[in-house]
C-alpha positions as CSV (number, residue, x, y, z in Angstrom):
1,X,-85.7,54.8,-61.2
2,X,-82.6,52.4,-62.8
3,X,-79.7,55.1,-64.5
4,X,-79.8,53.8,-68.8
5,X,-76.3,50.9,-67.9
6,X,-78.1,49.5,-64.9
7,X,-81.5,49.3,-66.7
8,X,-80.2,47.7,-70.8
9,X,-78.2,45.1,-68.2
10,X,-80.8,43.8,-66.0
11,X,-83.2,43.9,-69.1
12,X,-80.7,42.1,-71.2
13,X,-79.8,39.5,-68.1
14,X,-83.3,38.8,-67.7
15,X,-84.4,38.0,-71.3
16,X,-81.1,35.5,-71.5
17,X,-82.6,33.7,-68.3
18,X,-85.6,33.3,-69.8
19,X,-84.2,32.1,-72.8
20,X,-82.2,29.7,-70.5
21,X,-85.0,28.4,-69.0
22,X,-86.3,27.5,-72.3
23,X,-83.7,25.7,-74.1
24,X,-83.4,23.8,-70.7
25,X,-86.7,22.5,-70.6
26,X,-85.9,21.7,-74.2
27,X,-83.1,19.6,-73.6
28,X,-85.0,18.0,-70.6
29,X,-88.0,17.0,-73.6
30,X,-90.1,18.8,-71.9
31,X,-91.4,21.4,-74.7
32,X,-92.0,19.6,-78.2
33,X,-92.7,22.5,-80.0
34,X,-91.6,26.1,-79.3
35,X,-90.1,28.4,-80.9
36,X,-88.6,31.3,-79.5
37,X,-86.0,34.4,-80.2
38,X,-84.1,36.6,-77.9
39,X,-82.8,39.7,-79.5
40,X,-82.0,43.6,-79.1
41,X,-84.5,43.6,-75.7
42,X,-87.4,41.7,-77.2
43,X,-88.1,37.8,-76.5
44,X,-90.9,36.3,-78.6
45,X,-91.9,32.9,-77.7
46,X,-94.3,31.2,-80.3
47,X,-96.3,28.4,-79.0
48,X,-97.3,24.9,-81.5
49,X,-100.7,27.0,-81.3
50,X,-99.4,29.6,-82.3
51,X,-99.5,32.0,-79.7
52,X,-97.4,34.7,-79.2
53,X,-95.9,36.0,-76.4
54,X,-93.2,39.0,-76.6
55,X,-91.4,40.3,-73.5
56,X,-89.3,44.1,-74.5
57,X,-87.7,46.7,-73.1
58,X,-89.3,50.0,-72.9
59,X,-86.1,52.2,-71.6
60,X,-88.1,55.7,-72.0
61,X,-90.0,54.2,-68.7
62,X,-87.9,52.0,-68.2
63,X,-90.2,48.8,-67.7
64,X,-90.4,45.9,-69.5
65,X,-93.4,45.2,-71.2
66,X,-94.7,41.4,-71.7
67,X,-98.1,41.5,-74.1
68,X,-99.9,37.4,-73.5
69,X,-102.5,35.9,-75.1
70,X,-103.8,35.1,-71.8
71,X,-103.0,38.0,-69.3
72,X,-102.9,40.7,-71.7
73,X,-100.4,43.6,-72.2
74,X,-98.7,44.7,-69.2
75,X,-95.3,46.7,-67.9
76,X,-93.0,46.1,-65.1
77,X,-90.8,47.5,-63.1
78,X,-87.5,47.1,-61.9
79,X,-87.7,47.0,-57.9
80,X,-83.9,46.3,-56.4
81,X,-85.1,45.8,-53.3
82,X,-87.3,42.4,-54.2
83,X,-84.5,41.8,-57.4
84,X,-87.7,41.7,-59.5
85,X,-89.9,42.9,-62.0
86,X,-92.8,43.4,-60.5
87,X,-96.4,44.8,-61.6
88,X,-97.9,47.3,-59.0
89,X,-100.1,44.5,-57.4
90,X,-96.8,42.6,-56.5
91,X,-97.1,40.0,-59.2
92,X,-94.3,39.1,-60.9
93,X,-92.8,38.6,-64.6
94,X,-91.5,35.3,-63.8
95,X,-94.8,34.2,-61.8
96,X,-97.2,35.4,-64.9
97,X,-95.1,33.5,-67.3
98,X,-95.0,30.7,-66.2
99,X,-98.1,30.4,-65.6
100,X,-99.6,31.6,-69.0
101,X,-96.6,29.6,-70.7
102,X,-98.8,26.5,-68.9
103,X,-102.4,27.8,-69.7
104,X,-101.9,28.2,-73.2
105,X,-99.8,25.4,-74.0
106,X,-98.8,23.2,-71.0
107,X,-95.6,24.2,-70.7
108,X,-94.0,24.0,-67.7
109,X,-91.2,26.0,-67.2
110,X,-89.5,27.2,-63.6
111,X,-88.2,31.1,-64.3
C-alpha cells in the first residue's frame, strides 16, 4: 500500500495527465464539445450529450474511482510494478476511460 504522500502525488499526476491529454485532443481539433474540470482530487468530464464521467480519489482505500455512464462504478488500485491504476482483472483506468469516451462521444484520446 502506498503511503499518503505518494498516493496523493500519483493521483494528482494521473488527473493532470488525463486533463492534459483532453486539452491536447481539443487543441488538435479532435474534440468538438467537451467540458472538463480538474481540482481537489476530482476530474469531471462532461460530453456534448451531457453524459458525465467522474474520476475521484478515495484516500481511505488508496484507490482511484471512476464513475462512467458506460462501465459504471469502478475502483482502481495503483500497481507500482506496472506504474498504472488497475482493476483486479488487469484492465487499466486509461484503457477503460479511452474506450468509454470513444463509445460515448466518439472522442479518441490516447491516455
